[in-house]
Backbone bond lengths (Angstrom), bond angles and torsions (degrees), N, CA, C in turn:
res aa  C-N    CA-C-N  psi(-1)  N-CA   C-N-CA  omega(-1)  CA-C   N-CA-C  phi
1 M - - - 1.462 - - 1.552 107.72 -
2 K 1.370 116.55 153.28 1.426 124.02 -177.41 1.504 112.41 -94.90
3 F 1.276 118.59 135.49 1.441 122.28 176.12 1.563 108.24 -92.02
4 D 1.314 117.73 122.28 1.477 123.52 -176.28 1.562 101.97 -111.65
5 R 1.357 116.70 103.23 1.460 120.21 -176.12 1.578 109.89 -68.79
6 I 1.293 116.08 -36.92 1.489 119.74 179.30 1.483 112.34 -60.06
7 R 1.350 113.50 -45.13 1.490 118.63 178.95 1.497 110.25 -70.59
8 A 1.349 119.08 -34.70 1.511 120.29 177.89 1.494 110.60 -65.39
9 L 1.314 119.27 -38.49 1.408 123.38 179.39 1.534 111.70 -66.84
10 E 1.346 113.17 -41.18 1.493 118.52 175.54 1.548 110.86 -60.05
11 L 1.300 119.31 -37.96 1.413 121.12 -179.59 1.580 109.02 -73.21
12 L 1.256 116.57 -36.68 1.480 121.93 176.12 1.542 107.33 -53.95
13 R 1.356 116.75 -55.83 1.445 123.35 -173.58 1.530 109.94 -64.35
14 R 1.353 118.06 -35.68 1.463 119.49 177.46 1.463 107.29 -67.95
15 G 1.331 122.28 -45.52 1.434 124.32 -176.72 1.502 113.85 -65.07
16 T 1.306 119.76 -40.93 1.428 123.16 -179.88 1.538 113.14 -81.67
17 G 1.337 113.59 -19.43 1.543 115.64 -175.06 1.530 110.23 75.13
18 L 1.306 119.72 12.88 1.462 123.71 178.25 1.523 111.85 -108.69
19 P 1.271 118.50 107.85 1.470 121.30 -172.86 1.509 114.77 -62.93
20 H 1.323 117.73 -22.87 1.491 120.35 178.98 1.521 114.01 -113.22
21 A 1.308 118.13 20.95 1.468 124.43 -178.24 1.550 106.17 -61.67
22 Q 1.325 112.02 146.91 1.469 122.05 176.59 1.519 107.43 -123.77
23 F 1.351 116.45 159.92 1.445 118.86 175.80 1.513 110.56 -71.49
24 H 1.355 116.63 141.73 1.465 119.58 168.88 1.517 108.72 -70.15
25 E 1.313 116.44 164.06 1.465 122.88 179.86 1.545 109.74 -52.68
26 D 1.317 117.26 125.47 1.459 128.39 175.95 1.528 111.58 73.69
27 Q 1.311 122.79 2.25 1.449 122.84 176.46 1.518 112.75 -66.21
28 D 1.308 117.28 -47.37 1.468 119.24 177.36 1.532 111.09 -70.00
29 R 1.292 117.62 -31.29 1.494 122.22 -179.79 1.535 105.17 -64.47
30 A 1.306 116.67 -46.90 1.531 120.22 -177.98 1.534 108.76 -61.69
31 I 1.354 119.18 -43.82 1.468 121.35 -179.39 1.530 107.53 -61.33
32 Q 1.307 116.36 -47.74 1.496 121.06 179.82 1.501 111.86 -56.94
33 H 1.329 117.40 -42.83 1.452 122.57 179.69 1.537 109.56 -57.36
34 V 1.340 116.43 -47.51 1.476 120.36 -178.85 1.511 112.09 -65.72
35 V 1.364 114.44 -52.44 1.502 119.58 -175.55 1.546 110.68 -56.50
36 E 1.327 117.42 -48.11 1.446 124.56 -178.47 1.522 114.08 -69.86
37 G 1.345 117.56 -9.75 1.447 120.41 -179.45 1.538 114.42 68.59
38 N 1.297 116.25 43.28 1.432 120.34 -176.73 1.578 114.18 -88.82
39 G 1.295 117.61 22.14 1.437 118.61 175.29 1.528 112.67 110.99
40 S 1.297 118.57 168.48 1.453 123.03 176.59 1.489 111.15 -63.54
41 L 1.331 117.48 145.29 1.413 120.86 -173.04 1.559 110.54 -136.38
42 L 1.275 118.34 136.82 1.450 123.32 173.95 1.546 105.47 -117.16
43 V 1.337 113.40 122.96 1.481 120.71 -179.60 1.564 106.67 -107.91
44 V 1.297 116.34 117.96 1.501 119.43 177.86 1.484 106.45 -114.99
45 Q 1.298 116.44 102.28 1.438 124.08 -179.01 1.508 110.79 -135.43
46 K 1.322 118.74 154.46 1.420 123.36 -179.44 1.515 112.86 -66.99
47 T 1.251 117.61 159.14 1.485 125.45 -179.97 1.540 106.80 -62.97
48 G 1.259 117.12 130.52 1.487 122.89 -178.97 1.554 114.29 99.29
49 W 1.363 114.46 -9.66 1.411 119.29 178.55 1.536 113.44 -62.49
50 G 1.419 112.74 -36.47 1.458 116.41 -176.98 1.519 114.52 111.03
51 K 1.296 116.92 38.22 1.486 120.42 177.15 1.501 110.75 -62.12
52 S 1.291 116.91 -39.98 1.454 119.01 -177.90 1.542 111.30 -64.11
53 N 1.335 118.85 -33.66 1.447 120.06 175.51 1.491 112.38 -61.72
54 V 1.340 117.01 -32.05 1.451 120.71 179.94 1.580 110.90 -61.60
55 Y 1.294 114.15 -50.19 1.453 116.69 -174.53 1.488 110.51 -76.98
56 F 1.294 120.41 -35.26 1.506 119.25 -178.82 1.537 108.64 -72.71
57 I 1.248 120.48 -36.73 1.456 120.05 179.73 1.538 110.71 -71.33
58 A 1.345 113.67 -38.91 1.473 116.44 179.74 1.555 108.37 -67.36
59 A 1.242 118.68 -40.54 1.450 123.50 177.63 1.519 111.62 -59.20
60 K 1.338 115.61 -47.16 1.469 121.09 177.57 1.527 113.15 -61.74
61 L 1.387 116.78 -43.77 1.449 118.14 178.38 1.519 114.10 -66.07
62 L 1.329 114.63 -34.97 1.476 117.55 176.26 1.515 113.12 -64.68
63 R 1.365 113.32 -42.88 1.487 119.02 -176.85 1.539 108.83 -68.15
64 E 1.298 119.74 -36.60 1.419 124.42 178.14 1.547 112.27 -63.23
65 Q 1.256 114.45 -22.36 1.489 121.15 178.86 1.511 112.33 -101.48
66 G 1.314 115.99 15.57 1.524 121.64 174.06 1.502 113.65 86.40
67 A 1.286 122.23 10.59 1.465 122.23 -178.96 1.500 110.98 -79.07
68 G 1.293 120.64 167.71 1.399 124.61 179.17 1.509 114.38 -77.59
69 P 1.320 119.05 -176.02 1.467 122.85 -174.91 1.548 112.70 -76.19
70 A 1.332 115.79 169.84 1.450 122.45 177.12 1.548 107.35 -108.98
71 L 1.315 113.88 155.67 1.481 122.08 175.40 1.536 107.04 -120.16
72 L 1.302 117.84 125.06 1.484 120.49 179.33 1.492 108.22 -117.95
73 I 1.370 116.72 126.63 1.426 124.18 179.26 1.518 103.20 -103.02
74 S 1.319 114.51 121.40 1.518 120.97 -177.14 1.526 107.55 -135.24
75 P 1.316 121.23 144.88 1.459 122.74 -168.29 1.489 116.34 -90.68
76 L 1.371 120.22 -16.89 1.432 121.90 -173.38 1.482 112.97 -123.70
77 L 1.325 120.60 135.93 1.485 122.68 178.99 1.523 109.56 -61.91
78 S 1.332 116.87 -45.04 1.458 117.57 -178.68 1.486 112.64 -65.84
79 L 1.268 119.40 -30.86 1.518 122.21 174.56 1.604 107.34 -67.71
80 M 1.322 114.99 -41.47 1.473 116.50 -178.40 1.494 113.34 -62.10
81 R 1.394 116.20 -37.24 1.432 119.03 177.31 1.542 111.38 -63.07
82 N 1.309 117.03 -43.51 1.423 120.37 177.79 1.562 112.00 -62.79
83 Q 1.345 113.61 -40.65 1.443 117.40 -178.17 1.548 111.49 -66.26
84 I 1.284 115.69 -39.54 1.507 121.83 -178.58 1.569 107.43 -63.19
85 A 1.317 116.66 -45.80 1.439 124.12 177.04 1.531 111.27 -52.98
86 A 1.384 112.97 -48.99 1.473 120.79 -177.09 1.490 108.62 -64.96
87 A 1.334 118.10 -43.93 1.456 120.67 -177.15 1.498 112.41 -63.62
88 R 1.334 116.14 -38.95 1.441 120.09 -174.61 1.573 108.51 -71.26
89 R 1.319 118.78 -29.62 1.400 119.95 177.64 1.483 110.80 -61.54
90 M 1.286 119.02 -28.08 1.498 125.78 178.46 1.505 112.73 -86.65
91 G 1.335 115.02 -1.85 1.525 116.63 -174.90 1.497 112.94 86.03
92 V 1.300 117.78 6.94 1.424 120.61 179.07 1.505 109.97 -80.92
93 R 1.405 118.68 124.22 1.406 121.38 177.84 1.528 110.65 -75.90
94 A 1.277 118.40 97.77 1.470 123.02 -178.42 1.507 112.81 -110.46
95 E 1.356 115.44 137.24 1.460 123.23 178.99 1.510 108.37 -133.92
96 T 1.329 116.92 160.43 1.450 120.17 176.10 1.570 111.05 -133.57
97 I 1.289 115.19 144.10 1.495 122.36 172.72 1.481 104.90 -117.76
98 N 1.351 117.74 113.25 1.438 121.19 -179.15 1.534 110.74 -152.65
99 S 1.257 119.39 179.95 1.417 123.71 -172.13 1.510 113.52 -70.34
100 S 1.319 119.37 -16.70 1.453 123.53 -177.94 1.507 114.58 -90.15
101 N 1.325 115.83 -9.86 1.502 117.36 -178.25 1.538 112.72 -131.89
102 T 1.300 117.45 42.11 1.421 123.16 -178.05 1.540 113.18 -56.37
103 Q 1.406 113.03 -32.19 1.511 115.85 -177.92 1.518 110.28 -70.61
104 D 1.362 119.31 -11.63 1.479 121.82 179.95 1.529 111.98 -102.60
105 W 1.288 116.72 -1.20 1.515 114.70 -174.89 1.473 113.70 -61.91
106 E 1.290 122.18 -41.80 1.427 122.41 -175.25 1.556 109.47 -62.75
107 E 1.303 118.51 -42.44 1.423 123.53 178.63 1.557 110.13 -62.15
108 I 1.284 114.83 -47.38 1.513 120.02 -175.21 1.562 105.05 -67.55
109 I 1.288 120.77 -42.35 1.445 123.85 -179.52 1.481 107.76 -57.94
110 G 1.346 118.74 -42.08 1.421 123.33 179.08 1.522 111.85 -62.34
111 K 1.302 117.18 -40.99 1.478 121.52 177.00 1.485 108.95 -63.37
112 V 1.324 118.62 -43.60 1.486 121.95 179.58 1.550 108.70 -57.12
113 H 1.360 116.55 -48.78 1.375 119.86 -177.90 1.487 114.12 -64.17
114 R 1.346 116.86 -33.74 1.488 120.63 175.78 1.519 115.40 -84.50
115 D 1.321 114.22 8.52 1.454 121.29 177.94 1.520 113.36 60.71
116 E 1.324 114.49 38.89 1.473 122.80 -179.66 1.498 111.76 -104.48
117 V 1.380 117.10 13.14 1.482 120.82 178.71 1.519 110.36 -121.85
118 D 1.262 121.70 123.99 1.473 122.96 176.90 1.479 112.81 -80.24
119 I 1.361 116.30 -38.67 1.450 119.60 178.79 1.500 111.55 -145.26
120 L 1.318 118.47 128.03 1.421 122.75 -178.38 1.597 110.08 -109.14
121 L 1.335 112.98 125.24 1.441 121.24 -177.58 1.503 110.74 -98.38
122 I 1.318 116.14 130.34 1.476 119.12 -179.39 1.553 106.28 -141.02
123 S 1.348 115.71 157.82 1.438 120.84 172.80 1.535 107.66 -87.69
124 P 1.346 115.63 156.65 1.510 115.41 -178.39 1.526 112.21 -63.77
125 E 1.371 119.01 -19.99 1.424 117.91 176.89 1.624 111.97 -72.10
126 R 1.283 118.26 -16.21 1.514 118.87 173.48 1.475 110.06 -61.89
127 L 1.294 117.20 -28.09 1.498 121.14 -172.78 1.539 109.10 -65.76
128 A 1.319 113.27 -22.21 1.518 119.43 -178.05 1.553 110.63 -92.82
129 N 1.317 117.21 -2.65 1.459 121.63 -177.18 1.502 109.57 -89.99
130 L 1.377 115.19 120.67 1.483 119.91 -174.99 1.525 110.20 -65.25
131 K 1.304 118.27 -40.40 1.496 120.01 -177.59 1.579 110.53 -62.12
132 F 1.366 113.03 -39.55 1.449 117.36 179.12 1.529 112.30 -68.06
133 R 1.294 115.00 -41.38 1.505 118.36 178.82 1.514 112.14 -63.82
134 E 1.333 116.84 -42.27 1.413 119.03 -177.12 1.578 114.23 -76.95
135 Q 1.360 114.72 -46.46 1.405 119.99 -173.56 1.526 117.18 -82.91
136 V 1.328 112.96 -19.38 1.445 118.30 -176.29 1.522 112.22 -117.51
137 L 1.364 115.18 -65.64 1.460 120.24 179.28 1.472 112.73 -59.00
138 G 1.391 114.59 -45.79 1.454 118.36 -175.30 1.544 115.16 -60.65
139 V 1.426 113.90 -23.37 1.458 120.21 -176.71 1.542 110.31 -92.13
140 V 1.382 117.40 -42.04 1.408 119.65 -167.13 1.554 109.96 -106.05
141 A 1.307 120.98 -3.87 1.422 123.05 -175.92 1.560 112.44 -50.68
142 Q 1.260 120.58 -40.98 1.463 126.46 -175.54 1.566 109.38 -73.94
143 D 1.306 115.88 -19.91 1.492 119.57 -176.02 1.549 110.23 -94.55
144 I 1.356 117.15 -23.29 1.500 119.17 -179.69 1.500 110.89 -66.74
145 V 1.284 116.63 127.62 1.455 122.11 -177.94 1.522 112.17 -110.32
146 F 1.327 116.52 -9.87 1.471 120.91 -169.90 1.442 109.27 -141.61
147 L 1.324 120.39 121.60 1.464 121.75 176.52 1.526 106.94 -118.93
148 V 1.336 115.36 128.74 1.491 121.96 177.38 1.502 108.51 -110.71
149 V 1.337 117.55 134.17 1.465 122.17 174.35 1.515 105.19 -119.77
150 D 1.361 115.18 99.74 1.437 121.18 -179.22 1.504 109.18 -80.75
151 E 1.319 119.85 154.81 1.469 124.93 -179.22 1.536 108.70 49.60
152 A 1.358 114.52 52.02 1.452 119.43 -169.55 1.538 112.29 -64.33
153 H 1.374 118.79 -15.38 1.470 119.14 179.14 1.546 110.62 -61.46
154 C 1.353 115.13 -21.46 1.458 119.33 -178.70 1.538 110.64 -64.40
155 I 1.290 119.61 -16.61 1.451 124.24 -178.85 1.610 108.21 -69.90
156 S 1.312 113.78 -35.73 1.450 117.84 -171.19 1.549 112.72 -94.29
157 D 1.313 112.86 138.35 1.523 113.80 176.92 1.500 107.86 -74.84
158 W 1.250 123.26 -4.27 1.482 124.60 171.02 1.515 111.74 -87.79
159 G 1.374 118.95 -8.88 1.378 121.25 -178.84 1.551 109.78 -79.21
160 H 1.330 119.07 164.75 1.442 122.67 -176.87 1.491 113.75 -75.86
161 D 1.296 119.15 -9.72 1.471 123.74 -174.46 1.512 111.33 -143.39
162 F 1.297 114.31 51.84 1.489 122.10 -175.62 1.569 109.30 -58.27
163 R 1.355 115.40 127.70 1.479 119.23 176.50 1.570 106.53 -123.43
164 P 1.323 116.58 113.80 1.511 121.92 -175.30 1.510 111.80 -49.61
165 D 1.367 117.92 -40.27 1.449 119.50 -173.54 1.557 112.06 -68.83
166 Y 1.335 117.52 -13.61 1.424 119.28 174.29 1.527 109.67 -67.87
167 R 1.283 120.90 -22.77 1.483 124.32 177.43 1.507 110.85 -66.07
168 R 1.327 118.58 -21.30 1.485 119.00 176.23 1.568 111.92 -66.95
169 I 1.256 115.44 -16.18 1.500 115.83 -177.72 1.494 112.39 -62.64
170 E 1.322 116.83 -29.39 1.463 123.09 178.89 1.522 108.21 -56.01
171 R 1.338 114.71 -49.42 1.500 118.98 -179.70 1.482 110.37 -73.37
172 L 1.355 119.28 -33.79 1.430 119.54 -179.11 1.502 112.50 -60.80
173 V 1.369 116.98 -37.32 1.474 120.55 -175.64 1.562 107.83 -60.81
174 Q 1.302 117.71 -30.55 1.463 120.40 -176.91 1.471 113.29 -68.87
175 L 1.357 117.74 -19.74 1.452 123.50 179.97 1.570 111.35 -74.60
176 F 1.269 116.49 -26.07 1.421 122.33 -170.30 1.509 112.43 -90.36
177 P 1.357 119.18 162.80 1.464 121.99 179.48 1.494 108.75 -59.86
178 P 1.401 114.38 157.01 1.435 118.18 -178.50 1.544 115.65 -65.62
179 N 1.374 113.64 -20.06 1.452 115.77 -177.51 1.525 111.79 -95.55
180 L 1.359 115.14 24.80 1.471 121.86 179.99 1.514 109.59 -62.53
181 R 1.305 116.44 135.07 1.483 123.80 175.52 1.538 105.52 -89.44
182 L 1.346 115.30 128.14 1.463 118.42 -178.31 1.528 107.44 -125.34
183 L 1.378 112.27 127.87 1.468 117.54 175.78 1.532 107.50 -128.40
184 A 1.381 113.60 127.71 1.469 121.19 176.51 1.547 104.43 -112.53
185 T 1.288 112.92 140.82 1.486 117.96 177.63 1.565 110.80 -133.00
186 T 1.293 114.32 148.14 1.497 121.81 178.27 1.526 108.71 -162.26
187 A 1.294 115.10 157.06 1.485 119.25 169.09 1.510 111.30 -106.97
188 T 1.394 117.07 -2.11 1.463 117.39 -178.32 1.555 108.87 -141.43
189 A 1.270 115.03 101.36 1.472 120.07 -179.35 1.507 108.79 -145.87
190 N 1.295 117.16 103.60 1.478 118.90 174.68 1.559 109.75 -84.65
191 R 1.335 117.03 -174.59 1.399 119.82 -174.62 1.478 114.01 -59.83
192 R 1.358 116.46 -43.71 1.466 119.55 178.05 1.563 114.86 -60.65
193 V 1.342 113.68 -38.71 1.417 116.89 178.49 1.529 113.83 -67.33
194 M 1.348 113.40 -40.27 1.486 118.69 177.92 1.472 111.12 -64.55
195 N 1.327 120.11 -40.42 1.452 122.96 175.61 1.518 112.05 -61.82
196 D 1.342 114.90 -39.05 1.484 118.14 175.20 1.496 113.24 -63.83
197 L 1.368 116.79 -39.71 1.421 121.52 179.07 1.511 111.46 -63.88
198 R 1.351 114.62 -41.41 1.485 115.72 176.60 1.475 116.31 -60.30
199 E 1.388 112.62 -35.30 1.525 115.37 177.61 1.516 112.53 -66.33
200 I 1.357 115.39 -35.06 1.498 120.60 -176.06 1.499 110.05 -84.27
201 L 1.341 117.91 -47.90 1.440 123.39 -172.34 1.507 115.37 -89.38
202 G 1.347 113.87 -12.31 1.468 116.97 176.68 1.534 111.52 121.31
203 P 1.342 118.37 138.78 1.472 123.99 -175.20 1.560 109.73 -64.26
204 N 1.304 120.70 -23.99 1.450 122.79 -179.99 1.521 115.57 -87.40
205 L 1.295 116.98 20.45 1.436 124.14 -178.88 1.518 108.55 -67.59
206 H 1.363 114.34 119.16 1.493 119.46 176.40 1.522 105.90 -81.94
207 V 1.339 115.02 146.90 1.446 123.41 -177.38 1.552 111.05 -123.91
208 M 1.315 116.63 128.02 1.422 123.86 175.58 1.567 104.72 -118.20
209 Q 1.279 117.01 107.65 1.505 119.14 -175.12 1.520 107.98 -122.30
210 G 1.333 114.70 129.72 1.421 120.30 179.87 1.550 112.85 -105.59
211 N 1.312 116.47 -173.61 1.435 120.79 177.68 1.497 107.92 -77.49
212 L 1.378 115.50 121.47 1.445 121.15 -176.36 1.527 110.45 -91.81
213 N 1.347 121.09 -1.30 1.441 119.82 -179.20 1.543 111.85 -69.71
214 R 1.350 116.50 141.68 1.435 119.56 -177.92 1.570 104.46 -114.31
215 S 1.409 115.45 119.04 1.401 117.44 178.89 1.540 115.44 -61.26
216 S 1.382 112.99 -21.31 1.464 114.25 -174.62 1.541 112.27 -85.43
217 L 1.390 116.01 -5.03 1.453 121.52 -177.55 1.552 111.65 -109.54
218 T 1.274 116.32 139.17 1.465 124.71 172.17 1.531 110.09 -120.23
219 L 1.324 115.05 125.55 1.467 120.15 -178.60 1.561 111.08 -110.18
220 Q 1.271 114.56 138.89 1.485 119.00 177.58 1.585 106.84 -146.13
221 T 1.326 117.31 137.20 1.453 123.30 177.66 1.477 108.82 -108.55
222 I 1.355 114.68 131.12 1.486 123.19 177.27 1.481 103.74 -128.32
223 R 1.288 120.62 121.50 1.455 125.01 178.04 1.532 109.28 -94.66
224 I 1.306 116.56 116.43 1.457 125.95 177.16 1.529 108.26 -129.30
225 P 1.338 122.60 86.61 1.427 122.90 -174.06 1.512 116.66 -59.73
226 D 1.342 116.17 -32.71 1.517 118.21 -174.62 1.529 110.32 -87.65
227 P 1.387 116.42 125.73 1.448 119.32 -176.60 1.567 113.52 -58.71
228 F 1.349 113.83 -36.51 1.479 114.60 -179.34 1.518 112.80 -71.36
229 Q 1.336 117.74 -28.42 1.468 120.99 174.87 1.535 107.83 -70.63
230 R 1.313 117.60 -33.88 1.491 119.32 177.85 1.493 110.23 -63.71
231 M 1.301 115.51 -44.11 1.447 120.52 178.42 1.475 114.07 -61.31
232 A 1.349 114.63 -40.68 1.492 117.98 177.22 1.492 109.17 -69.57
233 W 1.308 122.28 -34.47 1.465 122.92 179.90 1.543 107.36 -65.93
234 L 1.310 119.67 -42.54 1.447 120.54 178.18 1.508 112.58 -62.63
235 A 1.279 117.53 -45.34 1.465 123.17 -179.10 1.593 107.35 -60.85
236 E 1.309 119.73 -32.73 1.428 120.66 -178.34 1.540 112.05 -79.08
237 W 1.355 116.47 -40.77 1.416 120.86 -165.40 1.517 114.23 -97.98
238 L 1.354 118.91 -25.20 1.467 119.44 177.87 1.509 112.65 -59.91
239 P 1.347 122.80 -41.85 1.453 119.45 179.75 1.519 112.15 -62.01
240 R 1.288 118.85 -20.21 1.462 120.17 -177.62 1.516 113.22 -87.86
241 M 1.384 116.38 -10.70 1.446 119.49 -177.23 1.500 109.99 -90.80
242 R 1.322 115.10 145.49 1.475 120.54 -178.92 1.517 111.30 -90.58
243 G 1.350 116.57 146.74 1.392 120.93 174.56 1.585 115.21 79.26
244 S 1.313 117.18 -165.92 1.443 120.71 179.99 1.482 110.31 -99.24
245 G 1.374 114.54 167.61 1.474 116.03 177.63 1.535 109.67 -161.08
246 I 1.353 112.67 178.41 1.498 117.94 177.93 1.491 108.09 -131.31
247 V 1.326 112.85 139.93 1.429 119.58 173.79 1.552 111.17 -116.04
248 Y 1.296 116.21 127.58 1.459 122.44 -176.03 1.542 110.39 -100.75
249 V 1.307 118.42 134.10 1.464 121.56 176.86 1.548 107.98 -136.87
250 L 1.336 114.63 -177.71 1.464 117.60 -167.36 1.536 113.04 -92.08
251 T 1.366 118.34 -33.52 1.401 118.49 -172.40 1.548 110.42 -135.49
252 V 1.375 115.58 166.40 1.501 118.99 179.32 1.525 105.87 -67.42
253 R 1.311 119.62 -41.45 1.455 120.54 -176.72 1.557 109.80 -59.92
254 D 1.309 116.52 -41.45 1.497 119.84 176.58 1.492 110.80 -58.60
255 A 1.312 113.48 -43.28 1.521 119.35 -174.95 1.569 106.60 -65.29
256 E 1.312 119.52 -47.37 1.424 121.57 -177.52 1.507 110.90 -62.99
257 R 1.319 115.36 -43.16 1.463 119.55 -178.26 1.523 112.33 -62.21
258 L 1.358 114.25 -44.87 1.434 118.68 -175.71 1.589 110.89 -70.72
259 T 1.296 111.22 -37.58 1.521 116.85 178.91 1.518 109.58 -61.88
260 G 1.361 115.01 -44.35 1.484 115.03 -178.84 1.522 110.93 -68.00
261 W 1.308 119.03 -35.97 1.478 124.29 176.79 1.500 110.33 -60.55
262 L 1.336 118.69 -47.71 1.438 121.60 179.32 1.548 115.62 -67.98
263 K 1.300 113.16 -36.27 1.483 118.13 178.43 1.568 111.62 -65.90
264 R 1.391 114.50 -34.97 1.412 116.38 176.27 1.536 115.37 -69.81
265 R 1.323 111.99 -11.15 1.478 118.82 174.36 1.528 108.91 -104.38
266 A 1.293 117.96 23.86 1.458 123.93 170.03 1.619 110.82 64.41
267 L 1.352 115.39 31.35 1.441 119.95 171.75 1.510 109.84 -96.57
268 N 1.336 117.11 139.79 1.453 123.38 179.83 1.453 111.40 -82.98
269 V 1.307 120.72 91.32 1.479 123.91 -177.16 1.540 113.15 -129.80
270 E 1.303 116.59 154.95 1.451 119.06 178.60 1.515 107.26 -144.83
271 V 1.352 115.12 153.87 1.436 121.50 177.39 1.490 111.23 -85.96
272 T 1.379 118.11 -34.18 1.462 124.02 -171.23 1.546 107.90 -65.01
273 P 1.357 118.09 126.83 1.480 121.76 177.41 1.519 109.35 -60.52
274 G 1.344 114.98 143.26 1.405 120.28 171.29 1.513 118.24 89.57
275 R 1.325 119.22 -6.59 1.419 121.75 177.44 1.501 110.57 -94.83
276 W 1.255 116.29 86.96 1.479 122.15 -174.38 1.502 110.74 -73.80
277 K 1.325 117.59 122.54 1.454 123.27 -177.53 1.501 110.68 -110.89
278 T 1.335 116.64 -175.76 1.469 117.93 -169.82 1.525 110.42 -74.65
279 R 1.349 117.53 -27.51 1.440 118.79 -174.52 1.533 111.93 -109.74
280 I 1.341 114.74 -56.57 1.469 118.57 -176.56 1.459 112.35 -155.14
281 V 1.312 117.50 144.12 1.418 122.68 171.29 1.530 108.47 -105.40
282 Y 1.266 116.71 130.01 1.483 118.98 -175.38 1.486 109.27 -109.85
283 I 1.347 117.14 118.44 1.448 124.55 -176.79 1.561 107.25 -113.35
284 W 1.312 118.54 127.41 1.467 119.15 -166.33 1.530 109.74 -78.78
285 K 1.308 125.02 -22.05 1.408 121.10 -175.74 1.550 109.34 -159.82
286 T 1.306 120.10 153.64 1.394 123.15 175.47 1.529 109.37 -123.62
287 Y 1.358 111.57 152.81 1.471 113.50 -175.64 1.531 111.30 -95.57
288 F 1.355 117.62 -5.38 1.473 120.02 179.95 1.504 113.00 -102.34
289 C 1.325 117.00 3.98 1.435 117.27 179.74 1.547 108.58 -105.06
290 K 1.248 118.18 149.66 1.533 123.34 -176.69 1.476 107.18 -123.70
291 T 1.298 118.00 128.32 1.416 123.10 177.32 1.521 110.46 -86.74
292 V 1.349 115.98 127.24 1.499 120.67 -178.12 1.521 109.29 -123.82
């Protein structure tokens, strides 16, 4: 397939709504790699770089040249909704089959069978669903030319958000034609994770890795081994910090104990996620962190 940079840039500007938008460094190179079928590709770029633009533009360019649809594996329903909205702004016909829209499955499956879908978004758990495998994958597998694995660090048990169903991707790839284009994307992949991805996605996996530093973030490490000293440090320093914030801890009990401690010191804190207060929001646990 041919890579048309002018058309790709037009799609970028349509998708972003910015008439003078330009590609970020390596963005167009990644799209070209996929469209021309130059092998499996792992893109490691920071959040906000535009990884979704890479696969949506590539999918659109392939479809405009008569290629089959793309399949996108994505881990979060909220992320899928954002991705679908972004795809449709480019004129990409995007649909999703997931646990929240079971009433729409038959209609979407019909669209897939009639070749009215450019990119189908699924969660990794769909791969374990017999109905999906038989009625969707079993029918369109030979037509799919482009597979996208978003948040690819979820494949690796060294990643911060390992999802066992992502391991099914290794067998999934075997269902598709040998000329399948494969793109994996992530913002967090250390050497262990990338080695794991090569084992699963193939040793010839090309890697495009950018600068993951965020100029808007400042990191500092302070080692305070004693938990009571940590509580005292927070009580002393939180009032000096501007704006709101989040404190992550290991257990519900820790969250409740620390919240009570800080409240007794007249700090405006809450355990309930999402209730942003004047000083700090305290959330007891995160689903994307892994304790090691």
